[in-house]
N, C-alpha and C positions, 0 to 999 in steps of 0.2 A: 251427227255421226256417232256411232257407238264406240266406246273404248273398252277393251277387255280388262277386267279386273283380275288379280291373281285368283286362280281357281282354288276352291277348297281342295280339289284333287292334289294340287301342288303343295299347298300348305299342310295338308294332313299327311302326305307322303313324307315330308320333312319331319313333321312331328313324330311319325312312326319311327323313322330312322333314328332320330335323336333319343326317343324313348328306349328302343332296343339297345342302342349303344350305351346309354346311361345305366340301363339295368343289366348290362353285360349278358344279354340274352336270357335273363331269368327274372320272372316277376310273379307276384301273387295277386289275389283278387283285389286287394286294396290298391295296389299299383295300377291294375287294369281300370278300376273305377276312377282313379285320379286321371288316367290317360283320357278316358271318356269325358270327364269333366273339363279337361283342357280343350278338347275338341269342341265341346259345347260353348266354352268361353270364346272360341274363335268364330262363333256364329253358326256352327253346323248343327242341323237338326239330326240328332243321333237316334234315328228310327231303329227298329229291330233289324231291318235289312242293312242299314248303314253300320250298325254295331257288328253284325255278322261279317260284313266285308272288311271292316277295320280289323277284326280278329284274324281273318284270313291273311291280311296284309302283314300284321305283326308276326304271325306264325311263319310266313314265308321269309320275312326279313330275319327272323330269329334263326332259321335254318342256314341262311347265308352267313349270318354273323358267326355261328358255330363253326362253319367251314373255314372262315378266315381269321378266327380268334387268335391264332398263333402268330399272325403277321405283326410287324412292327407298327404299322400305321393303319390300324383297323378302322378308325374314323374316316380316313381318306378312302379306303376300299369301300366302305358302306356308302359313303357320299357319292362316289363315282358310279357305283352300280345303280343306285336309286335315281340319281340325276339323269344318267344315260337312259335308264328304263322309262322314266317319265317323258323325256324328250322323244324317244322312239314311239311310245304310245300316242303322244300328241301328234307327231308327224303322220302316223298311220291312222289316226282318228279311231284307235281301238280295234282296227282290223288289219290282219296281215296273213300272209301265206308262208310256206316253208322257205322260199328263196329269201324273203325279207328277214326271217328268223335267222337263217344261216349268215346273212350279211351282218346282222346285229351281233351274233356270237363272235364272228371274226373281229369286229370292231372292239368288243369287250376284251377279247384275248389280247389285242394290241394295247388297249388302254389300261389294263389292270395287271399289276405285277403279282397279284395274288391268285392267278388262274390255276386251277387244278382240274383233274379229270372230272370230279364231281361237281365242279362249279357250274357247268352247263345245266345240270338238273336243277340246281338251286336258283339259277338265273331264270329258268323256265317257270319255276314256282313263283318267283317275284313278279315276272311279267303277267302271268295268268291272274294272280291276285290283284295286281294293279289294273289290269284290263277290266275285271269285274267291278272294281271300285270306280274306275273311270266312267263306266257305263251307267252308274247310278245317276239319276237326274239331279240329286242334291250335291253331286260332286263335279258336275259339268262346269265349264268356264262360265262365269257370270258376265253378262253384257250389261253395261251401265250406259244409260241414255245420256246424251248431252242435254244440258238444260235448254228449255224452250227460249227462243229470243224474247226480249221484253215486248209486251203488247200483244203476244199471241196467246190464245187460250190453250189450256191443257186438254188432252183428248178426253172424251167422255169416259166415265168409269166402265170398265169391262171391254173397252175398245181393243186393248192389246190381246186379251183372251180371244175375242172374236177374230182378230187378224190371224192369230196363231192357229185357231181352229180352221179358218179358211185356207191357210197355207197347207195344213195337214190334209184337208180334203182334196187339194190340188194334186198331192203326191200320188 
């Protein structure tokens, strides 16, 4: 049986939130490079596409941070919005329509004391950047196989790739 490991999507979303909060929404190239280095230390292959999506995520998070910067508990506001956004995207598997969006906005209005007129636009920016990030193959949830029982042989090299290709052809 496969057990889901924490997805890079979740880990990097938290890393992004922590980074924007610690930097108070402002950073330079050196801080950006340090952020990418931390992502790599967590085992993420920071390809050009991944780097671009992470940049989009930081910029969307920065915009929300600026909108709630005057609140007493900005860390809680940032955490709530990002955690709820991650959970929403995972429930929806990265796809939603307008009714789901409206329900999500209502939930956020109820759960966030920092809601303002412009917050909906910032929330939309965060969701869209997270959705693009979520859809990257390197940010998808990682399935970890259970160890083979003693005395059984491991599958032939390339068997998983063949099975994956076979399933893809069935679709």
